[in-house]
C-alpha positions as CSV (number, residue, x, y, z in Angstrom):
1,M,75.9,97.3,74.5
2,S,76.6,98.6,77.7
3,T,74.8,101.6,79.1
4,Y,77.1,102.3,82.2
5,T,79.1,105.5,82.2
6,D,81.7,106.1,84.8
7,P,83.2,109.7,85.0
8,Y,86.6,108.7,85.6
9,A,86.7,105.8,82.9
10,A,85.9,106.3,79.4
11,S,84.9,103.1,77.6
12,R,85.1,101.8,73.9
13,E,83.7,98.3,72.4
14,T,86.0,95.9,71.2
15,T,85.9,92.2,69.8
16,E,86.8,91.2,73.4
17,G,83.9,93.2,75.0
18,T,83.8,96.7,76.7
19,V,87.1,97.8,77.6
20,F,87.6,100.9,80.2
21,S,90.4,103.2,80.5
22,V,90.6,104.3,84.1
23,T,91.8,108.1,83.9
24,G,91.5,109.3,87.6
25,G,90.8,112.8,86.8
26,D,94.4,114.0,86.3
27,W,96.0,117.2,85.1
28,D,93.4,118.5,82.2
29,S,90.6,117.6,84.6
30,L,92.4,119.1,87.6
31,V,93.5,122.1,85.8
32,T,90.0,122.6,85.0
33,E,88.6,122.1,88.1
34,I,90.8,124.2,90.3
35,G,92.1,126.6,87.6
36,Q,88.7,128.7,87.6
37,A,89.1,131.4,90.2
38,K,88.8,134.9,88.3
39,E,92.4,135.9,90.4
40,E,95.8,135.2,88.8
41,R,96.3,132.1,90.0
42,V,98.8,129.0,88.6
43,V,98.4,125.5,88.8
44,V,101.5,123.5,89.4
45,N,103.1,120.0,89.8
46,M,105.5,119.7,92.9
47,G,106.4,115.9,92.5
48,P,106.2,113.0,92.3
49,Q,109.9,113.2,91.4
50,H,111.0,115.9,93.6
51,P,113.5,115.6,96.7
52,S,111.0,117.0,99.5
53,T,108.0,114.8,99.2
54,H,109.4,111.9,101.2
55,G,109.0,109.7,98.4
56,V,106.6,109.8,95.2
57,L,104.3,111.9,96.6
58,R,102.6,114.3,94.4
59,L,101.1,117.3,95.3
60,V,99.2,119.5,92.9
61,L,99.3,123.3,94.1
62,E,97.2,126.1,93.1
63,L,99.0,129.6,94.0
64,E,98.4,133.0,94.1
65,G,102.2,134.4,93.9
66,E,103.8,132.5,96.5
67,T,100.7,131.9,98.6
68,V,99.4,128.3,98.3
69,T,95.2,128.9,97.5
70,E,94.4,124.8,96.9
71,V,96.8,121.7,97.7
72,R,95.9,118.0,96.5
73,C,97.8,115.1,97.0
74,G,98.3,112.5,94.6
75,I,99.5,108.8,95.7
76,G,99.3,105.7,94.1
77,Y,102.8,106.4,92.1
78,L,104.6,103.4,94.1
79,H,101.7,101.0,94.5
80,T,103.2,97.1,95.1
81,G,99.9,95.6,95.8
82,I,101.4,93.6,99.1
83,E,97.9,93.1,100.4
84,K,96.7,91.7,97.3
85,N,100.2,89.4,97.2
86,I,99.8,88.0,100.7
87,E,96.5,86.2,99.6
88,Y,98.7,83.9,97.4
89,R,101.0,82.9,99.9
90,N,100.9,81.2,103.2
91,W,100.4,82.8,106.8
92,T,104.2,82.8,107.4
93,Q,105.2,83.8,104.2
94,G,102.7,86.9,104.7
95,V,105.4,88.6,106.9
96,T,107.8,88.8,103.9
97,F,105.5,90.9,102.3
98,V,104.1,93.0,105.0
99,T,107.5,94.2,106.1
100,R,108.2,95.8,102.9
101,M,104.9,98.4,103.2
102,D,106.3,100.9,105.4
103,Y,110.1,100.3,104.6
104,L,111.3,102.4,107.3
105,S,109.8,100.7,110.2
106,P,109.5,97.0,108.9
107,L,109.4,95.6,112.3
108,F,105.9,97.4,113.0
109,N,104.5,95.9,110.4
110,E,105.3,92.3,110.9
111,A,104.3,93.0,114.7
112,A,100.6,94.0,113.7
113,Y,100.1,91.3,111.3
114,C,101.8,88.6,114.0
115,L,99.7,89.7,116.5
116,G,96.3,89.3,114.0
117,V,97.4,85.9,113.0
118,E,98.3,84.6,116.8
119,K,94.6,86.4,117.9
120,L,93.0,84.4,115.0
121,L,95.0,81.1,116.1
122,G,93.9,82.0,119.9
123,I,98.0,81.8,121.0
124,T,98.2,85.0,122.1
125,N,98.9,84.1,125.6
126,D,101.2,81.0,124.1
127,V,104.0,83.4,122.3
128,P,107.1,82.7,124.7
129,E,108.0,85.7,126.8
130,R,111.3,86.3,125.8
131,A,109.8,86.4,122.1
132,T,107.7,88.9,123.4
133,V,110.4,90.8,125.1
134,I,112.5,90.7,121.7
135,R,109.6,92.2,119.6
136,V,109.4,95.1,122.0
137,L,113.3,95.7,122.0
138,M,113.3,95.4,118.2
139,M,110.6,97.7,117.6
140,E,111.9,100.3,119.8
141,L,115.1,100.3,118.1
142,N,113.6,100.5,115.2
143,R,111.4,103.8,116.1
144,I,114.6,105.5,116.8
145,S,115.9,104.4,113.5
146,S,112.9,105.5,111.5
147,H,112.8,109.1,113.7
148,M,116.7,109.4,112.9
149,V,115.4,109.3,109.0
150,A,112.2,111.8,109.8
151,L,114.6,114.2,111.6
152,G,117.1,114.2,109.4
153,T,115.6,114.5,105.8
154,G,113.1,117.3,107.7
155,A,116.3,119.3,108.7
156,L,118.0,118.9,105.4
157,E,114.6,119.9,103.5
158,L,114.6,123.2,105.2
159,G,118.6,124.0,104.6
160,A,120.3,122.0,107.6
161,L,122.9,119.8,106.7
162,S,124.4,119.0,109.4
163,P,121.6,117.1,111.9
164,M,120.8,115.0,108.3
165,I,124.7,113.7,108.8
166,F,124.3,113.2,112.5
167,C,121.2,111.4,112.2
168,F,122.2,108.5,109.6
169,R,125.3,108.3,111.7
170,E,123.2,107.3,114.5
171,R,120.8,105.3,112.3
172,E,123.7,103.0,111.2
173,K,124.6,102.5,114.7
174,V,120.9,100.7,114.9
175,L,120.7,99.0,111.5
176,D,124.1,97.3,112.8
177,I,122.1,95.7,115.7
178,F,119.2,94.5,113.2
179,E,122.3,92.8,110.9
180,L,123.7,91.2,114.1
181,I,120.5,89.9,115.3
182,S,118.2,89.2,111.9
183,G,120.9,89.1,109.3
184,L,119.2,91.8,107.4
185,R,119.5,95.7,108.1
186,M,115.7,96.3,106.9
187,N,112.6,94.1,105.7
188,M,113.7,91.6,107.7
189,A,110.7,89.2,108.3
190,Y,112.1,88.8,112.0
191,I,109.2,88.5,113.6
192,R,106.8,85.5,112.8
193,P,103.5,83.9,113.8
194,G,104.4,82.3,117.1
195,G,107.5,84.4,117.9
196,V,110.7,85.4,116.2
197,Q,112.9,83.9,113.3
198,Q,115.7,83.2,115.6
199,D,117.1,84.0,119.1
200,L,119.5,86.8,119.8
201,P,123.4,85.5,118.8
202,A,126.1,85.7,121.7
203,G,127.4,89.2,122.5
204,A,124.0,91.1,121.2
205,L,123.0,92.3,124.6
206,A,126.3,93.6,125.9
207,K,126.6,95.4,122.4
208,I,122.7,96.9,122.2
209,R,124.2,98.3,125.9
210,A,127.3,100.2,124.6
211,T,125.2,101.2,121.4
212,V,122.3,102.8,123.8
213,K,124.9,104.6,125.9
214,D,126.4,105.7,122.9
215,L,123.3,107.0,121.1
216,R,122.3,108.9,124.9
217,H,125.2,110.7,124.5
218,S,125.2,111.7,120.2
219,F,121.6,112.6,120.3
220,K,122.5,115.7,122.1
221,D,124.2,117.1,118.9
222,N,120.9,117.4,117.5
223,E,119.4,118.9,120.4
224,N,122.0,121.6,120.5
225,L,122.2,122.7,116.6
226,L,118.4,122.7,116.6
227,V,116.5,123.3,119.5
228,G,115.8,127.0,120.3
229,N,117.8,127.6,117.2
230,S,116.6,130.9,116.1
231,I,116.6,130.1,112.2
232,W,115.0,127.0,112.9
233,M,112.4,128.2,115.1
234,K,111.4,130.7,112.0
235,R,111.4,127.9,109.3
236,T,108.8,125.5,112.1
237,E,107.2,128.0,114.6
238,G,103.7,128.4,113.6
239,I,104.1,126.5,110.4
240,G,101.6,123.8,109.0
241,Y,99.3,124.3,111.8
242,L,96.8,121.4,113.0
243,D,94.6,121.7,116.1
244,L,92.9,118.9,118.2
245,A,89.7,119.1,116.8
246,G,91.3,118.9,113.1
247,A,93.6,115.6,113.9
248,T,90.5,113.7,115.6
249,T,88.3,114.7,112.5
250,L,90.9,113.5,109.6
251,G,92.0,110.6,112.2
252,V,95.3,111.5,112.2
253,T,97.4,110.0,115.0
254,G,100.8,109.9,116.2
255,P,103.2,112.6,116.6
256,V,101.1,115.2,114.5
257,L,97.9,114.3,117.2
258,R,100.3,114.5,120.1
259,S,101.7,117.7,119.2
260,T,97.9,119.1,119.8
261,G,98.4,118.0,123.4
262,L,96.7,114.9,123.7
263,P,98.6,111.9,125.2
264,W,97.2,109.3,122.7
265,D,99.6,106.4,122.3
266,L,98.5,102.6,121.9
267,R,101.7,101.5,124.1
268,K,99.9,103.3,126.8
269,M,96.5,103.4,125.8
270,Q,95.9,99.5,124.6
271,P,99.0,97.9,125.6
272,Y,100.0,94.9,123.5
273,C,103.4,92.9,123.9
274,G,103.3,93.8,127.6
275,Y,104.0,97.2,126.8
276,E,102.2,97.7,130.3
277,N,105.5,96.7,132.1
278,Y,107.7,99.3,130.9
279,N,108.1,102.5,132.6
280,F,108.0,105.1,130.2
281,D,106.4,108.7,129.0
282,V,104.1,109.9,126.6
283,I,105.7,112.8,125.1
284,T,103.5,115.5,123.9
285,A,103.4,119.1,122.9
286,D,100.7,122.2,122.6
287,T,102.0,123.7,119.4
288,C,100.0,122.3,116.8
289,D,102.7,122.9,114.6
290,V,106.1,121.9,112.5
291,Y,108.3,122.5,115.8
292,G,105.8,120.6,118.0
293,R,105.8,117.6,116.0
294,F,110.3,118.0,115.8
295,L,110.1,118.1,120.0
296,I,108.3,115.3,120.2
297,R,110.0,112.7,118.1
298,V,113.2,114.3,119.5
299,N,112.5,113.4,123.2
300,E,110.6,110.0,122.2
301,L,114.5,108.8,121.5
302,E,115.1,108.9,125.3
303,Q,111.8,106.9,125.7
304,S,113.0,104.2,123.2
305,L,116.2,104.0,125.0
306,R,114.8,103.7,128.5
307,I,112.1,100.7,127.3
308,I,115.3,99.0,125.1
309,E,117.1,99.3,128.7
310,Q,114.4,97.5,131.0
311,A,114.0,94.9,127.6
312,V,117.6,94.1,128.0
313,D,117.4,93.7,131.7
314,K,114.6,91.2,131.0
315,L,116.2,89.4,128.4
316,E,119.3,88.6,130.8
317,K,116.9,87.2,133.2
318,L,115.4,84.9,130.3
319,E,118.4,83.6,129.1
320,G,117.8,79.9,127.3
321,A,114.4,80.5,126.7
322,P,112.3,79.6,124.1
323,V,111.7,82.2,121.4
324,M,108.9,80.3,119.2
325,V,105.7,78.8,120.3
326,A,105.9,74.8,121.6
327,D,103.7,73.6,118.7
328,K,105.0,72.2,116.4
329,K,101.9,72.4,114.0
330,I,102.4,76.4,113.9
331,A,105.9,77.4,115.0
332,W,108.6,77.6,111.9
333,P,111.8,76.0,112.7
334,A,113.3,78.9,115.1
335,Q,116.7,77.1,115.3
336,L,118.2,79.2,112.8
337,A,121.8,80.2,112.5
338,L,124.1,83.1,110.6
339,G,126.7,81.2,108.5
340,G,128.9,82.1,105.7
341,D,126.6,81.5,103.3
342,G,123.8,83.8,105.3
343,L,120.6,82.8,106.9
344,G,119.7,79.0,107.3
345,N,119.0,76.1,110.0
346,S,121.7,75.4,112.3
347,L,124.1,72.2,111.2
348,D,122.7,70.5,114.8
349,H,119.0,70.7,113.7
350,I,119.5,69.7,110.4
351,R,121.8,66.7,111.3
352,E,118.9,66.0,113.6
353,I,115.9,66.0,111.5
354,M,117.8,64.6,108.7
355,G,119.5,62.1,110.2
356,T,117.1,60.5,112.8
357,S,113.7,61.3,112.5
358,M,111.8,60.8,109.1
359,E,108.5,62.4,110.6
360,S,110.3,65.4,111.5
361,L,111.9,65.8,108.2
362,I,108.2,65.3,106.5
363,H,106.7,67.8,108.8
364,H,109.4,70.9,108.4
365,F,108.5,70.0,104.1
366,K,104.8,70.6,104.9
367,L,105.1,73.2,107.3
368,V,107.2,75.2,105.3
369,T,105.5,74.1,101.5
370,E,101.8,74.2,102.8
371,G,101.6,76.1,106.0
372,F,99.5,75.9,109.2
373,R,95.4,76.1,108.4
374,V,94.1,79.3,110.8
375,P,90.4,79.2,112.2
376,A,88.0,81.3,110.4
377,G,87.2,84.5,111.4
378,Q,88.5,88.6,111.6
379,V,90.6,90.3,113.9
380,Y,92.0,93.7,114.0
381,T,95.1,94.5,115.7
382,A,96.4,97.9,116.2
383,I,100.2,99.0,117.4
384,E,101.7,102.4,117.9
385,S,104.5,102.7,115.0
386,P,106.5,105.8,114.5
387,R,103.6,107.3,112.6
388,G,101.0,106.7,114.8
389,E,97.9,103.9,114.9
390,L,98.9,101.0,112.5
391,G,96.4,98.4,112.4
392,A,95.9,95.2,110.7
393,H,92.5,93.9,109.6
394,V,93.3,90.0,108.9
395,V,90.7,87.7,107.9
396,S,90.7,83.7,107.6
397,D,88.5,81.7,105.8
398,G,89.7,78.6,107.7
399,G,92.6,77.8,105.0
400,T,96.5,78.3,105.1
401,R,96.3,81.4,103.3
402,P,94.9,85.0,104.4
403,F,91.4,85.4,102.8
404,R,92.2,89.1,103.1
405,V,94.7,91.1,105.0
406,H,94.2,95.2,104.8
407,F,96.1,97.7,107.0
408,R,95.1,101.2,108.3
409,E,98.1,102.5,107.1
410,P,99.0,105.8,109.6
411,S,101.0,107.9,106.7
412,F,97.7,107.0,104.8
413,N,95.4,108.7,107.2
414,N,97.7,111.5,108.0
415,L,98.3,112.6,104.8
416,Q,95.2,113.9,104.4
417,S,96.1,116.6,106.9
418,T,98.0,118.3,104.0
419,S,95.8,120.5,102.9
420,A,94.5,121.4,106.4
421,M,98.2,122.6,107.1
422,C,99.3,124.1,104.0
423,E,96.2,126.1,102.2
424,G,96.9,129.4,103.4
425,S,100.7,129.3,103.9
426,M,103.7,130.3,101.6
427,V,105.1,127.4,99.0
428,A,108.2,126.9,101.4
429,D,106.2,125.7,104.4
430,I,104.7,123.0,102.4
431,I,108.1,121.8,103.0
432,G,108.5,121.5,106.7
433,A,104.6,120.5,107.0
434,V,105.0,117.3,104.9
435,A,108.1,116.6,106.7
436,S,106.3,117.2,110.3
437,I,103.9,114.4,108.9
438,D,106.6,112.2,108.0
439,P,104.8,110.0,105.3
440,V,106.5,107.1,104.0
441,M,104.7,106.4,100.5
442,G,105.5,102.5,100.7
443,G,102.9,102.2,103.5
444,V,100.1,104.8,101.8
445,D,100.3,103.0,97.9
446,R,101.3,99.3,99.4
């Protein structure tokens, strides 16, 4: 008979052994814990099904009238087991899983993971320059599409409809480029260990240049609507206050940290993918509030456009260069083409491996089904996602599958600041505060 007791897991004995019922301390215990105050207070749920919680985020609120006296975040409603699933797939297949974590910035998930795998393989400097520049180009486009959702939904939740329409109008233009280049609008699995899935199709650079020009003009619509707007200022200025001491104590990164005046951006502080070769500014604010985080995201759009233009210039000079490492024991086939039936190997490449080289065909089969081996070891690689520091801790035991992959997800860390931002404020201000954090629950729960 087991004597082990767990405050969160009641147990009962069965013929199969001890069965634990994990509760996690839910509604009944929460009400008991935070409803003890003598004052007239009420405990309510906000979410997890709520239009202003950016997904299935549950906030348990203790209210005294309209004033918030306590906030607790409830997460786990979108848990997908992605980190565990990766352990049952080969290293390249892992990309298909990680891209689905933070579904608003899939390319950043892929980049952090692949940079870690490449570091373990010792091929960081062997990745072709063209592939690295394409990664930067795609990530900055993805930063724009992610910020469009943050700005559009944040404005909508505070009652502004037009910014939402404008933001999603611009986001569609970016997603069209993703579809042109990778065949998909999201969860592309485009960045692979050793390079990228395929080279840019004909006409892609011209379309990107035209889109950048269009976006630079169209972004002014939102700025003219909201920057300095008296109604917008009343809903955002001084709301969701979190200073530098609070942000660093909680491990908060990204726009929330930069709104305290600290210019912390990993693209500048710990450059990766050659970001040290691009000219751009780190945008900061000193307001420590929702309005400052809004301004940072608005101004970061122009910096991303600057980086994209520089990447396009580099790619024009690298026309025809490889986009996958030369080592055929690692490189997945990158001779892909968009056909009528979707994405597949180019017909020329299929004819070559099927008709001229039996060894190539066998190797191709082994590489895709079994995968390559990665030397034993562990690494941590971090990049600057739209929400802050996205880090991948990748562990290998020397096999064809990851032993462990764990992510330091910025949304998860940044959500810790919800209580500090909201307690003592009004219920309505929670909406703006959570929107300014811009959490994506797919990344939080993964």
